[in-house]
N, CA, C and O of each residue as an XYZ file, in Angstrom:
876
protein
N       3.730     16.929     -9.523
C       3.176     15.671     -9.697
C       3.542     14.502     -8.212
O       4.655     14.588     -7.693
N       2.753     13.720     -7.789
C       3.003     12.822     -7.220
C       4.070     11.652     -7.381
O       3.806     10.869     -8.294
N       4.911     11.465     -6.855
C       5.910     10.468     -6.968
C       5.561      8.916     -7.442
O       4.671      8.217     -6.956
N       6.436      8.560     -8.461
C       5.771      7.034     -8.984
C       6.330      6.339     -7.758
O       7.333      6.679     -7.130
N       5.451      5.215     -7.489
C       5.385      4.151     -6.280
C       5.103      2.803     -7.329
O       4.419      2.722     -8.350
N       5.996      1.726     -6.559
C       5.673      0.356     -7.025
C       5.059     -0.305     -5.840
O       5.441      0.187     -4.778
N       4.303     -1.178     -5.745
C       4.025     -2.515     -4.864
C       4.144     -3.711     -5.692
O       4.381     -3.727     -6.900
N       3.913     -4.938     -4.747
C       3.877     -6.211     -5.599
C       2.892     -7.057     -4.961
O       2.733     -6.862     -3.756
N       1.994     -8.216     -5.680
C       1.520     -9.020     -4.799
C       2.028    -10.316     -4.860
O       2.731    -10.432     -5.864
N       1.958    -11.440     -4.136
C       2.524    -12.715     -4.315
C       1.339    -13.508     -4.673
O       1.520    -14.706     -4.455
N       0.128    -13.204     -5.175
C      -1.099    -13.988     -5.869
C      -0.224    -14.516     -6.947
O       0.594    -13.757     -7.466
N      -0.335    -15.866     -7.364
C       0.331    -16.420     -8.555
C      -0.073    -15.437     -9.954
O      -0.998    -14.645    -10.129
N       0.916    -15.818    -10.731
C       0.710    -15.436    -12.160
C       0.414    -16.355    -12.962
O       1.048    -17.397    -12.791
N      -0.604    -16.340    -14.090
C      -1.088    -17.414    -14.681
C      -1.089    -17.070    -16.041
O      -1.127    -15.977    -16.605
N      -1.028    -18.482    -16.546
C      -1.278    -18.352    -18.278
C      -2.155    -19.096    -18.911
O      -2.358    -20.306    -18.813
N      -2.667    -18.292    -19.573
C      -4.378    -18.759    -20.082
C      -4.372    -18.499    -21.672
O      -4.184    -17.400    -22.192
N      -4.657    -19.935    -22.474
C      -4.903    -19.976    -23.591
C      -6.222    -19.756    -24.041
O      -7.207    -20.160    -23.424
N      -6.269    -19.119    -25.115
C      -7.686    -18.718    -25.948
C      -7.454    -18.896    -27.267
O      -6.641    -18.117    -27.765
N      -7.996    -19.793    -28.040
C      -7.471    -20.158    -29.406
C      -6.108    -20.095    -29.722
O      -5.266    -20.947    -29.435
N      -5.980    -19.337    -30.158
C      -4.112    -19.241    -30.598
C      -3.425    -18.192    -29.665
O      -2.223    -18.066    -29.431
N      -4.378    -17.540    -29.236
C      -3.805    -16.329    -28.045
C      -3.328    -16.619    -27.035
O      -4.346    -16.989    -26.451
N      -2.422    -16.766    -26.232
C      -2.004    -16.967    -24.923
C      -1.715    -15.588    -24.160
O      -0.997    -14.671    -24.560
N      -2.570    -15.669    -22.764
C      -2.491    -14.298    -22.030
C      -2.002    -14.771    -20.749
O      -2.133    -15.914    -20.312
N      -1.234    -13.466    -19.995
C      -0.756    -13.409    -19.000
C      -1.901    -12.774    -18.276
O      -2.578    -11.813    -18.640
N      -2.007    -13.604    -17.011
C      -3.364    -13.138    -16.235
C      -2.858    -13.153    -14.556
O      -2.439    -14.166    -13.997
N      -2.984    -11.936    -13.964
C      -2.884    -12.388    -12.561
C      -3.050    -10.711    -11.900
O      -2.961     -9.756    -12.672
N      -3.278    -10.523    -10.515
C      -3.803     -9.693     -9.514
C      -2.356     -8.695     -9.335
O      -1.372     -8.924     -8.631
N      -2.559     -7.819    -10.011
C      -1.484     -6.686     -9.706
C      -1.758     -5.893     -8.197
O      -0.847     -5.270     -7.651
N      -2.736     -5.971     -7.773
C      -2.890     -5.245     -6.138
C      -4.130     -6.297     -5.672
O      -4.960     -6.916     -6.337
N      -3.912     -6.226     -4.456
C      -5.030     -7.097     -3.478
C      -5.450     -6.170     -2.464
O      -4.626     -5.634     -1.722
N      -6.712     -5.945     -2.386
C      -7.464     -4.841     -1.688
C      -7.444     -5.410     -0.044
O      -7.285     -6.592      0.259
N      -7.594     -4.564      0.686
C      -7.756     -4.667      2.288
C      -6.592     -5.730      3.107
O      -6.928     -6.348      4.117
N      -5.161     -5.837      2.500
C      -4.553     -6.732      3.044
C      -3.441     -6.155      3.216
O      -2.805     -5.644      2.294
N      -3.127     -6.170      4.261
C      -1.763     -5.237      4.921
C      -0.554     -5.826      4.303
O      -0.437     -7.051      4.292
N       0.341     -5.075      3.796
C       1.841     -5.403      3.083
C       2.547     -5.769      4.030
O       1.969     -5.669      5.112
N       3.947     -6.299      4.089
C       4.700     -6.296      4.822
C       5.243     -4.742      4.956
O       4.890     -3.805      4.239
N       6.338     -4.687      6.220
C       6.887     -3.562      6.329
C       7.702     -2.866      5.243
O       8.599     -3.389      4.582
N       7.339     -1.832      5.169
C       7.740     -1.221      4.101
C       8.788     -0.012      4.114
O       9.152      0.647      3.141
N       9.238      0.140      5.624
C      10.249      0.741      6.097
C       9.378      1.352      7.286
O       9.025      2.452      6.862
N       8.964      1.209      8.311
C       8.707      1.679      9.483
C       6.925      1.460      9.491
O       6.285      1.472     10.542
N       6.286      1.263      8.119
C       5.203      1.223      8.159
C       4.530      0.070      7.407
O       5.255     -0.540      6.621
N       3.395     -0.280      7.513
C       2.553     -1.287      6.599
C       1.489     -0.143      5.592
O       1.233      1.050      5.755
N       1.055     -1.120      4.547
C       0.480     -0.531      3.583
C      -1.057     -1.238      3.460
O      -1.139     -2.464      3.531
N      -2.054     -0.555      3.306
C      -3.375     -1.105      2.656
C      -3.697     -0.356      1.461
O      -3.560      0.861      1.337
N      -4.179     -1.247      0.499
C      -5.011     -0.771     -0.896
C      -6.302     -0.926     -0.412
O      -6.819     -1.884      0.162
N      -6.886      0.498     -0.827
C      -8.724      0.631     -0.428
C      -9.276      0.046     -1.867
O      -8.806      0.058     -3.005
N     -10.371     -0.420     -1.345
C     -11.212     -1.131     -2.902
C     -11.412     -0.070     -3.482
O     -11.427     -0.025     -4.712
N     -11.599      0.963     -2.745
C     -11.995      2.250     -3.783
C     -10.586      3.436     -4.836
O     -10.564      4.390     -5.613
N      -9.587      2.424     -4.077
C      -8.066      3.110     -4.722
C      -7.978      3.396     -6.372
O      -7.042      4.033     -6.856
N      -8.845      2.956     -7.005
C      -8.708      2.897     -8.499
C      -9.898      3.157     -9.443
O      -9.950      3.117    -10.672
N     -11.028      3.492     -8.335
C     -12.182      3.771     -8.991
C     -11.887      5.451    -10.243
O     -12.493      5.775    -11.264
N     -11.047      5.937     -9.716
C     -11.282      7.329    -10.776
C     -10.655      6.913    -11.826
O     -10.896      7.425    -12.919
N      -9.539      5.692    -11.651
C      -8.869      5.553    -13.049
C      -9.803      4.825    -14.006
O     -10.007      4.971    -15.211
N     -10.194      4.180    -13.301
C     -11.368      3.010    -14.243
C     -12.450      3.851    -14.876
O     -12.688      3.800    -16.083
N     -13.094      4.618    -14.037
C     -13.793      6.043    -14.311
C     -13.284      6.427    -15.536
O     -13.906      6.180    -16.570
N     -12.144      7.047    -15.537
C     -11.390      7.734    -16.655
C     -11.188      6.853    -17.872
O     -10.865      7.485    -18.878
N     -11.310      5.448    -18.025
C     -10.955      4.403    -18.663
C      -9.586      3.914    -18.749
O      -9.104      3.655    -19.852
N      -8.948      3.774    -17.718
C      -7.651      3.630    -17.176
C      -6.705      4.393    -18.561
O      -6.184      3.723    -19.452
N      -6.653      5.762    -18.485
C      -5.995      6.282    -19.637
C      -4.254      6.059    -19.566
O      -3.608      6.444    -18.591
N      -3.779      5.547    -20.462
C      -2.342      5.585    -20.596
C      -1.855      4.183    -19.726
O      -0.678      3.823    -19.763
N      -2.657      3.602    -19.116
C      -2.413      2.089    -18.601
C      -1.523      1.659    -19.703
O      -1.626      2.031    -20.872
N      -0.540      0.751    -19.176
C       0.462     -0.084    -20.038
C       0.765     -1.255    -19.163
O       0.429     -1.099    -17.989
N       1.441     -2.628    -19.536
C       1.700     -3.541    -18.728
C       2.970     -3.935    -19.568
O       3.043     -4.198    -20.768
N       4.104     -3.897    -18.453
C       5.400     -4.165    -19.206
C       6.058     -5.259    -18.058
O       5.681     -5.153    -16.891
N       7.026     -6.280    -18.422
C       7.585     -7.170    -17.642
C       8.420     -6.406    -16.696
O       8.999     -5.452    -17.218
N       8.592     -6.552    -15.659
C       9.266     -5.963    -14.537
C       9.405     -4.417    -14.830
O      10.440     -3.815    -14.546
N       8.443     -3.876    -15.343
C       8.425     -2.409    -14.986
C       9.461     -2.133    -16.168
O       9.964     -1.027    -15.966
N       9.962     -2.713    -17.309
C      10.921     -2.240    -18.003
C      10.322     -1.780    -19.316
O       9.653     -2.440    -20.112
N      10.647     -0.680    -19.371
C      10.027      0.449    -20.754
C      10.643     -0.261    -21.798
O      10.346      0.299    -22.853
N      11.528     -1.457    -22.032
C      12.035     -2.161    -23.617
C      10.825     -3.439    -23.273
O      10.526     -3.922    -24.365
N      10.252     -3.950    -22.448
C       9.842     -5.026    -22.608
C       8.061     -4.822    -22.401
O       7.420     -5.502    -21.599
N       7.588     -4.003    -23.084
C       6.525     -3.808    -23.392
C       5.560     -4.981    -23.806
O       5.753     -5.619    -24.842
N       4.297     -5.289    -22.774
C       3.474     -6.462    -23.177
C       2.230     -6.172    -23.907
O       1.719     -6.912    -24.747
N       1.768     -4.982    -23.497
C       0.598     -4.413    -23.933
C      -0.023     -3.245    -23.454
O       0.596     -2.670    -22.559
N      -1.405     -2.597    -23.927
C      -1.790     -1.549    -23.619
C      -3.316     -1.631    -23.337
O      -3.996     -2.535    -23.822
N      -3.863     -0.611    -22.494
C      -5.446     -0.436    -22.764
C      -6.030      0.258    -24.117
O      -7.097      0.053    -24.696
N      -5.042      1.085    -24.399
C      -5.469      1.704    -25.542
C      -5.465      0.870    -26.651
O      -6.450      0.984    -27.380
N      -4.432     -0.117    -27.046
C      -4.349     -0.960    -28.274
C      -5.169     -2.244    -27.895
O      -4.886     -3.239    -28.563
N      -6.106     -2.384    -26.967
C      -6.953     -3.452    -26.484
C      -6.100     -4.827    -26.104
O      -6.667     -5.847    -25.710
N      -4.792     -4.728    -26.259
C      -4.173     -6.012    -25.389
C      -4.007     -6.082    -24.205
O      -3.390     -7.051    -23.764
N      -4.509     -5.072    -23.322
C      -4.503     -5.003    -21.787
C      -5.636     -4.684    -21.345
O      -6.147     -3.579    -21.530
N      -6.177     -5.664    -20.682
C      -7.590     -5.715    -19.793
C      -7.504     -5.885    -18.482
O      -6.927     -6.821    -17.929
N      -8.442     -4.406    -17.617
C      -8.215     -4.551    -16.236
C      -9.346     -4.517    -15.816
O     -10.237     -3.908    -16.410
N      -9.572     -5.319    -14.448
C     -10.851     -5.820    -13.834
C     -10.644     -5.470    -12.209
O      -9.778     -6.020    -11.530
N     -11.553     -4.493    -11.710
C     -11.353     -4.773    -10.439
C     -12.833     -5.448     -9.575
O     -13.965     -4.974     -9.668
N     -12.525     -6.372     -8.945
C     -13.377     -7.460     -8.348
C     -13.105     -7.193     -6.838
O     -12.336     -6.290     -6.509
N     -13.814     -8.077     -5.802
C     -13.615     -7.629     -4.240
C     -12.291     -8.044     -4.005
O     -11.645     -7.572     -3.070
N     -11.762     -9.017     -4.894
C     -10.243     -9.316     -4.378
C      -9.235     -8.286     -4.516
O      -8.331     -8.026     -3.723
N      -9.511     -7.718     -5.651
C      -8.303     -6.443     -6.068
C      -8.588     -6.112     -7.627
O      -9.590     -6.213     -8.335
N      -7.107     -5.622     -7.871
C      -6.979     -5.368     -9.518
C      -6.403     -6.415    -10.036
O      -5.322     -6.927     -9.745
N      -7.342     -6.769    -10.985
C      -6.787     -8.030    -11.965
C      -6.623     -7.481    -13.195
O      -7.287     -6.499    -13.526
N      -5.677     -8.078    -14.051
C      -5.117     -7.964    -15.292
C      -5.063     -9.068    -16.211
O      -4.804    -10.196    -15.792
N      -5.339     -8.787    -17.724
C      -5.136     -9.987    -18.590
C      -4.661     -9.305    -19.573
O      -5.277     -8.310    -19.956
N      -3.264     -9.765    -20.289
C      -2.628     -9.134    -21.413
C      -2.013    -10.215    -22.241
O      -1.639    -11.323    -21.858
N      -1.976     -9.743    -23.349
C      -1.885    -10.244    -24.666
C      -0.636     -9.848    -25.217
O      -0.599     -8.883    -25.980
N       0.777    -10.717    -24.810
C       1.813    -10.295    -25.138
C       2.029    -10.557    -26.616
O       1.425    -11.442    -27.222
N       3.129     -9.556    -27.296
C       3.434     -9.700    -28.520
C       4.265    -11.264    -28.954
O       5.033    -11.745    -28.121
N       4.073    -11.883    -30.107
C       5.268    -12.745    -30.501
C       6.535    -12.813    -29.900
O       7.085    -13.783    -29.378
N       6.910    -11.708    -30.033
C       8.338    -11.260    -29.764
C       8.811    -11.302    -27.986
O       9.910    -11.117    -27.463
N       7.723    -11.564    -27.502
C       7.994    -11.960    -26.017
C       7.345    -13.386    -25.633
O       6.736    -13.698    -24.610
N       7.625    -14.062    -26.636
C       7.166    -15.360    -26.057
C       8.238    -16.204    -25.080
O       8.243    -17.374    -24.698
N       8.955    -15.310    -24.899
C      10.071    -15.986    -23.847
C       9.648    -15.394    -22.441
O      10.124    -15.879    -21.414
N       8.776    -14.375    -22.404
C       8.029    -14.457    -20.952
C       7.132    -15.223    -20.856
O       7.079    -15.669    -19.710
N       6.155    -15.726    -21.691
C       5.003    -16.362    -21.761
C       5.894    -17.734    -21.439
O       5.412    -18.584    -20.689
N       7.092    -17.903    -21.979
C       7.513    -19.429    -21.286
C       8.135    -19.557    -19.777
O       8.331    -20.594    -19.144
N       8.402    -18.127    -19.358
C       8.629    -17.831    -18.142
C       7.805    -18.244    -16.857
O       8.052    -18.706    -15.743
N       6.683    -17.837    -17.592
C       5.358    -17.517    -16.839
C       5.032    -19.264    -16.596
O       4.821    -19.786    -15.501
N       5.062    -19.958    -17.918
C       4.337    -21.490    -17.957
C       5.172    -22.275    -16.982
O       4.727    -23.250    -16.377
N       6.650    -21.723    -16.824
C       7.551    -22.613    -16.349
C       7.382    -22.248    -14.568
O       7.886    -22.814    -13.597
N       6.620    -21.275    -14.645
C       6.583    -21.018    -12.941
C       7.733    -19.969    -12.480
O       7.658    -19.550    -11.325
N       8.854    -19.490    -13.359
C       9.905    -18.810    -13.386
C       9.366    -17.123    -12.744
O      10.009    -16.494    -11.904
N       8.371    -16.760    -13.231
C       7.741    -15.458    -13.214
C       6.579    -15.868    -12.313
O       5.741    -16.628    -12.799
N       6.425    -15.423    -10.974
C       5.176    -15.724     -9.949
C       4.598    -14.724     -9.561
O       3.503    -15.123     -9.165
N       4.668    -13.580     -9.420
C       4.356    -12.140     -8.896
C       3.921    -11.580     -9.629
O       4.072    -12.011    -10.772
N       3.111    -10.277     -9.448
C       2.655     -9.276    -10.233
C       3.019     -7.922     -9.475
O       3.437     -8.045     -8.324
N       2.912     -6.795     -9.948
C       3.197     -5.256     -9.259
C       2.491     -4.734    -10.074
O       2.026     -5.339    -11.040
N       2.241     -3.206     -9.753
C       1.963     -2.202    -10.212
C       2.354     -1.081     -9.762
O       2.861     -1.094     -8.640
N       2.257      0.047    -10.392
C       3.098      1.435    -10.432
C       1.769      2.277    -10.422
O       0.759      2.060    -11.090
N       1.974      3.201     -9.594
C       0.798      4.134     -8.926
C       1.373      5.890     -8.463
O       2.274      6.273     -7.718
N       0.740      6.352     -8.991
C       0.942      8.072     -8.011
C      -0.102      7.948     -7.046
O      -1.116      7.315     -7.342
N       0.034      8.499     -5.884
C      -0.786      8.726     -4.934
C      -1.908      9.916     -5.029
O      -1.402     11.018     -4.814
N      -2.989      9.943     -5.238
C      -3.958     10.677     -5.309
C      -4.320     11.667     -3.632
O      -4.123     12.841     -3.320
N      -5.005     10.299     -2.776
C      -5.281     10.371     -1.474
C      -4.786      9.366     -0.643
O      -4.951      8.187     -0.957
N      -4.201      9.681      0.376
C      -4.047      8.540      1.273
C      -4.123      8.972      3.094
O      -3.884     10.060      3.619
N      -4.516      7.748      3.694
C      -4.759      8.187      5.258
C      -3.912      7.683      5.759
O      -3.376      6.802      5.087
N      -3.382      7.928      7.058
C      -2.732      7.330      8.154
C      -3.606      6.891      9.408
O      -4.718      7.267      9.780
N      -2.759      6.009      9.902
C      -3.590      5.254     11.198
C      -2.611      4.213     11.854
O      -1.384      4.269     11.772
N      -3.172      3.475     12.365
C      -2.688      2.338     12.999
C      -2.965      0.894     12.994
O      -4.157      0.761     12.715
N      -2.459     -0.136     13.158
C      -2.718     -1.450     13.019
C      -3.561     -1.713     14.196
O      -3.898     -0.824     14.978
N      -3.845     -2.766     14.292
C      -4.642     -3.306     15.591
C      -3.261     -3.752     16.652
O      -3.407     -4.039     17.840
N      -2.144     -3.735     16.044
C      -1.259     -4.264     17.084
C      -0.385     -2.835     17.155
O       0.724     -2.986     17.669
N      -0.663     -1.653     16.779
C      -0.053     -0.430     17.047
C       0.903     -0.367     16.053
O       1.988     -0.093     16.567
N       0.977     -0.497     14.889
C       2.256     -0.134     14.021
C       1.328      0.747     13.049
O       0.134      0.526     12.849
N       2.127      1.842     12.447
C       1.957      2.768     11.578
C       1.075      2.176      9.868
O       1.592      1.413      9.052
N      -0.004      2.676      9.779
C      -0.407      2.025      8.669
C      -1.097      3.427      7.683
O      -1.817      4.374      7.998
N      -0.366      2.924      6.175
C      -0.931      3.969      5.116
C      -1.743      3.311      4.730
O      -1.611      2.107      4.510
N      -2.946      4.088      4.534
C      -4.332      2.997      3.261
C      -4.239      4.237      1.826
O      -4.399      5.452      1.710
N      -4.003      3.465      1.217
C      -4.219      4.045     -0.097
C      -5.577      4.178     -0.503
O      -6.173      3.188     -0.926
N      -6.180      5.377     -0.416
C      -7.383      5.797     -0.619
C      -7.870      6.033     -2.241
O      -8.802      5.392     -2.727
N      -7.218      6.887     -2.873
C      -7.365      7.267     -4.312
C      -5.728      7.005     -4.902
O      -4.704      7.208     -4.250
N      -5.796      6.592     -6.058
C      -4.513      6.635     -6.722
C      -4.563      6.178     -8.155
O      -5.305      5.320     -8.633
N      -3.575      6.958     -8.805
C      -3.665      6.898    -10.377
C      -2.702      5.736    -10.656
O      -1.534      5.822    -10.278
N      -3.156      4.649    -11.307
C      -2.444      3.600    -11.781
C      -1.532      3.849    -12.964
O      -1.812      4.906    -13.530
N      -0.929      3.452    -13.285
C       0.341      3.753    -14.389
C       0.389      2.545    -15.253
O       0.361      2.619    -16.482
N       0.478      1.196    -14.449
C       1.128      0.350    -15.073
C       1.065     -0.977    -14.235
O       1.277     -0.987    -13.023
N       0.729     -2.197    -15.036
C       0.811     -3.302    -14.200
C       2.198     -4.248    -15.084
O       2.703     -4.110    -16.198
N       2.468     -5.297    -13.837
C       3.675     -5.977    -14.570
C       3.599     -7.134    -14.028
O       3.137     -7.179    -12.887
N       4.053     -8.465    -14.727
C       4.521     -9.541    -14.092
C       5.896     -9.545    -13.906
O       6.661     -9.244    -14.822
N       6.409     -9.976    -12.401
C       7.694     -9.786    -12.073
C       8.323    -10.830    -11.637
O       7.637    -11.684    -11.076
N       9.790    -11.054    -11.773
C      10.304    -12.170    -11.008
C      10.787    -11.856     -9.852
O      10.517    -12.542     -8.866
N      11.419    -10.988     -9.795
C      12.476    -10.547     -8.510
C      11.847     -9.022     -8.141
O      12.396     -7.990     -8.528
N      10.801     -9.038     -7.458
C      10.144     -7.625     -7.054
C      11.255     -6.747     -6.444
O      11.846     -7.223     -5.475
N      11.611     -5.541     -6.880
C      12.208     -4.938     -5.852
C      11.871     -4.270     -4.853
O      10.853     -3.589     -4.970
N      12.676     -4.249     -3.447
C      12.033     -3.625     -2.311
C      11.500     -2.432     -2.523
O      12.220     -1.649     -3.142
N      10.018     -1.902     -2.057
C       9.634     -0.467     -2.635
C      10.077      0.232     -1.644
O      10.309     -0.105     -0.483
N      10.213      1.539     -2.333
C      11.045      2.612     -1.862
C       9.617      3.345     -1.146
O       8.495      3.546     -1.612
N      10.148      3.597      0.034
C       9.192      4.059      1.355
C       9.291      5.464      1.005
O       8.391      6.048      1.609
N      10.104      6.427      0.172
C      10.320      7.699      0.241
C       9.198      8.800      0.201
O       9.161      9.805      0.912
N       8.329      8.443     -0.720
C       7.124      9.018     -1.198
C       5.950      8.694      0.235
O       5.203      9.551      0.705
N       6.056      7.265      0.711
C       5.331      7.393      1.835
C       5.448      8.381      3.167
O       4.654      9.067      3.811
N       7.176      8.018      3.243
C       7.446      8.751      4.305
C       7.337     10.415      4.293
O       7.171     11.057      5.330
N       7.445     10.975      3.076
C       6.964     12.382      2.623
C       5.168     12.437      3.078
O       4.669     13.297      3.804
N       4.703     11.705      2.666
C       3.271     11.397      2.909
C       2.848     11.928      4.705
O       2.163     12.808      5.225
N       3.639     10.903      5.126
C       3.500     10.900      6.591
C       4.034     12.286      7.464
O       3.600     12.658      8.554
N       5.095     12.920      6.652
C       5.678     14.057      7.074
C       4.677     15.135      6.906
O       4.533     15.928      7.838
N       4.141     15.230      6.094
C       3.090     16.192      5.455
C       1.674     15.845      6.385
O       1.007     16.848      6.640
N       1.257     14.817      6.804
C       0.113     14.443      7.379
C       0.197     14.693      8.955
O      -0.867     14.981      9.504
N       1.179     14.626      9.625
C       1.865     14.983     11.182
C       2.403     16.399     11.075
O       2.274     16.993     12.145
N       2.931     17.080     10.174
C       3.074     18.344     10.249
C       4.828     18.136     10.965
O       5.152     19.064     11.705
N       5.694     17.224     10.810
C       6.699     16.857     11.041
C       7.972     16.927      9.787
O       7.757     16.528      8.642
N       9.383     17.538     10.261
C      10.366     17.484      9.416
C      10.450     16.279      8.697
O      10.041     15.336      9.375
N      10.920     15.891      7.312
C      11.172     14.571      6.559
C      12.024     14.078      7.358
O      11.944     12.894      7.683
N      13.125     14.995      7.887
C      14.593     14.126      7.773
C      14.268     13.223      9.459
O      14.768     12.168      9.851
N      13.140     14.236     10.240
C      12.943     13.386     11.443
C      12.085     12.362     11.271
O      12.169     11.469     12.113
N      11.272     12.237     10.407
C      10.264     11.090      9.921
C      11.291     10.165      9.455
O      11.016      9.042      9.877
N      12.148     10.167      8.898
C      13.167      9.347      8.093
C      13.916      8.581      9.207
O      14.096      7.363      9.197
N      14.274      9.314     10.033
C      15.407      9.029     11.055
C      14.364      8.140     12.065
O      15.013      7.396     12.800
N      12.759      8.042     12.284
C      12.328      7.521     13.142
C      11.988      6.114     12.255
O      11.801      5.001     12.747
N      11.964      6.412     11.033
C      11.389      4.733     10.313
C      12.413      4.118     10.655
O      12.291      3.096     11.331
N      13.790      4.630     10.238
C      15.107      3.594     10.669
C      15.272      2.758     11.683
O      15.840      1.667     11.726
N      14.445      3.679     12.900
C      14.532      2.862     14.270
C      13.414      2.254     14.113
O      13.625      1.200     14.713
N      12.466      2.206     13.751
C      11.131      1.366     13.312
C      10.107      2.355     14.324
O       9.135      1.787     14.821
N      10.243      3.287     14.517
C       9.578      4.270     15.497
C       8.710      4.983     15.388
O       8.249      5.614     16.339
N       8.180      5.070     13.925
C       6.961      5.990     13.376
C       5.871      6.122     14.138
O       5.190      7.147     14.155
N       5.588      4.880     14.955
C       4.478      5.197     16.053
C       4.236      6.094     16.785
O       3.157      6.497     17.217
N       5.772      6.611     17.029
C       5.341      7.723     18.014
C       4.795      8.767     17.349
O       4.748      9.810     18.002
N       4.369      8.800     16.246
C       3.865     10.163     15.964
C       2.360      9.852     16.142
O       1.606     10.745     15.756
N       1.733      8.624     16.715
C       0.423      8.279     16.499
C       0.033      8.225     18.112
O      -1.143      8.074     18.444
N       1.173      8.369     19.165
C       1.186      7.876     20.390
C       0.207      9.429     21.056
O       0.518     10.610     20.903
N      -0.948      8.879     21.759
C      -2.103     10.274     21.991
C      -1.488     10.597     23.412
O      -1.166      9.733     24.227
N      -1.361     12.100     23.612
C      -0.788     12.560     24.679
C      -1.716     13.390     25.542
O      -1.332     13.969     26.557
N      -2.971     13.418     25.079
C      -4.276     14.070     25.673
C      -5.176     12.672     25.206
O      -4.801     11.602     24.727
N      -6.679     13.244     25.610
C      -7.786     12.359     25.408
C      -8.025     11.844     26.809
O      -7.954     12.526     27.832
N      -8.417     10.120     26.706
C      -8.555      9.565     27.996
C      -7.611      9.244     28.823
O      -7.984      8.672     29.848
N      -6.256      9.478     28.663
C      -5.061      9.139     29.609
C      -5.393     10.460     30.580
O      -5.314     10.405     31.807
N      -5.743     11.551     29.898
C      -5.352     12.675     30.693
C      -6.132     12.638     32.102
O      -5.738     12.640     33.269
N      -7.732     12.596     31.345
C      -8.650     12.815     32.721
C      -8.565     11.914     33.510
O      -8.895     12.200     34.661
N      -8.123     10.557     33.252
C      -7.865      9.470     34.473
C      -6.729      9.912     35.041
O      -6.922      9.835     36.255
N      -5.567     10.364     34.817
C      -4.742     10.978     35.841
C      -5.401     11.979     36.801
O      -5.300     11.957     38.028
N      -5.991     12.732     36.167
C      -6.220     13.763     36.893
C      -7.461     13.152     37.937
O      -7.469     13.535     39.107
N      -8.292     12.380     37.545
C      -9.592     11.823     38.347
C      -8.775     11.240     39.464
O      -9.008     11.744     40.563
N      -7.896     10.319     39.430
C      -6.693      9.289     40.605
C      -6.265     10.645     41.328
O      -6.259     10.677     42.558
N      -5.935     11.677     40.636
C      -5.379     12.944     41.650
C      -5.971     13.302     42.536
O      -5.585     13.534     43.682
N      -7.327     13.407     41.928
C      -8.220     14.291     42.910
C      -8.807     13.196     43.865
O      -9.150     13.552     44.992
N      -8.931     12.030     43.527
C      -9.354     11.061     44.654
C      -8.179     10.495     45.666
O      -8.372      9.823     46.679
N      -7.043     10.890     45.187
C      -6.207     10.794     46.210
C      -5.699     11.788     47.372
O      -5.145     11.600     48.456
N      -6.216     13.155     46.528
C      -6.274     14.267     47.428
C      -7.629     14.428     48.665
O      -7.584     15.006     49.751
N      -8.817     13.665     48.003
C      -9.785     13.854     48.656
C      -9.640     12.639     49.923
O     -10.087     12.728     51.066
N      -8.983     11.664     49.405
C      -8.508     10.673     50.529
C      -7.578     11.089     51.643
O      -7.608     10.667     52.799
N      -6.893     11.821     51.222
C      -6.164     12.622     52.136
C      -6.395     13.592     53.036
O      -5.875     13.771     54.137
N      -7.461     14.376     52.305
C      -8.027     15.351     53.466
C      -9.193     14.757     54.328
O      -9.586     15.291     55.365
N      -9.843     13.303     53.669
C     -10.267     12.551     55.091
C      -9.585     12.316     55.585
O     -10.132     12.270     56.687
N      -8.123     11.942     55.823
C      -7.574     11.254     56.778
C      -7.249     11.951     57.505
O      -6.915     11.430     58.569
N      -7.130     13.594     57.419
C      -6.938     14.500     58.184
C      -7.869     14.750     59.196
O      -7.624     14.761     60.402
N      -9.375     15.029     58.444
C     -10.358     15.637     59.289
C     -10.802     14.182     60.235
O     -11.610     14.379     61.142
N     -10.434     13.160     60.089
C     -10.726     12.119     60.646
C      -9.728     11.152     61.064
O      -9.160     10.346     60.326
N      -9.541     11.323     62.486
C      -7.924     10.674     62.621
C      -8.134      9.002     62.973
O      -7.206      8.332     63.425
N      -9.463      8.451     62.703
C      -9.244      7.184     62.818
C      -9.668      6.600     61.731
O     -10.331      5.567     61.826
N      -9.359      7.161     60.482
C      -9.004      6.662     59.037
C      -7.660      6.270     58.565
O      -7.499      5.893     57.405
């Protein structure tokens, strides 16, 4: 089974009131937006990433404050957590129990401002940004939980680096070493393709010019 990974988004968390029930609302993930540097690469969540989880009915997906098992806020199975995919990303609404009134207060005061999601990668793809920096695209992922968070932990890049190692057929220790040096782009630099023929063409032109000079002393 794939490793559990966590990411967060800085889109503000909101508190909403419907009759007597107050809900926490936010975007756990935002589509097609490059993350910050995750340890030698950036990441993008494709708009299709959670389609299978949605099609399966979001099985066993829960909401927890700060991903803490002791801070359960709601579940899809219990009808207290609702998930929606739109053009922006993965949005959630959760109805916390009365015992979690402190979390509601923290959100209303603005102390809790971010959201996060935990997932297991089903399919990813690797490429480069327009600036030539390694980019991982999450094409399909199994959603595990969503969470309002106050201090997002720096995301562990281990699973992503193992994915890259498998993608390029490299040793994981080599990948980790290059990641620490911010040099993962070396795996994406082309050693063949357009550059090679261009060098050969220039070499052939130089040889032809040299031959012409030998044949014509006035050139």
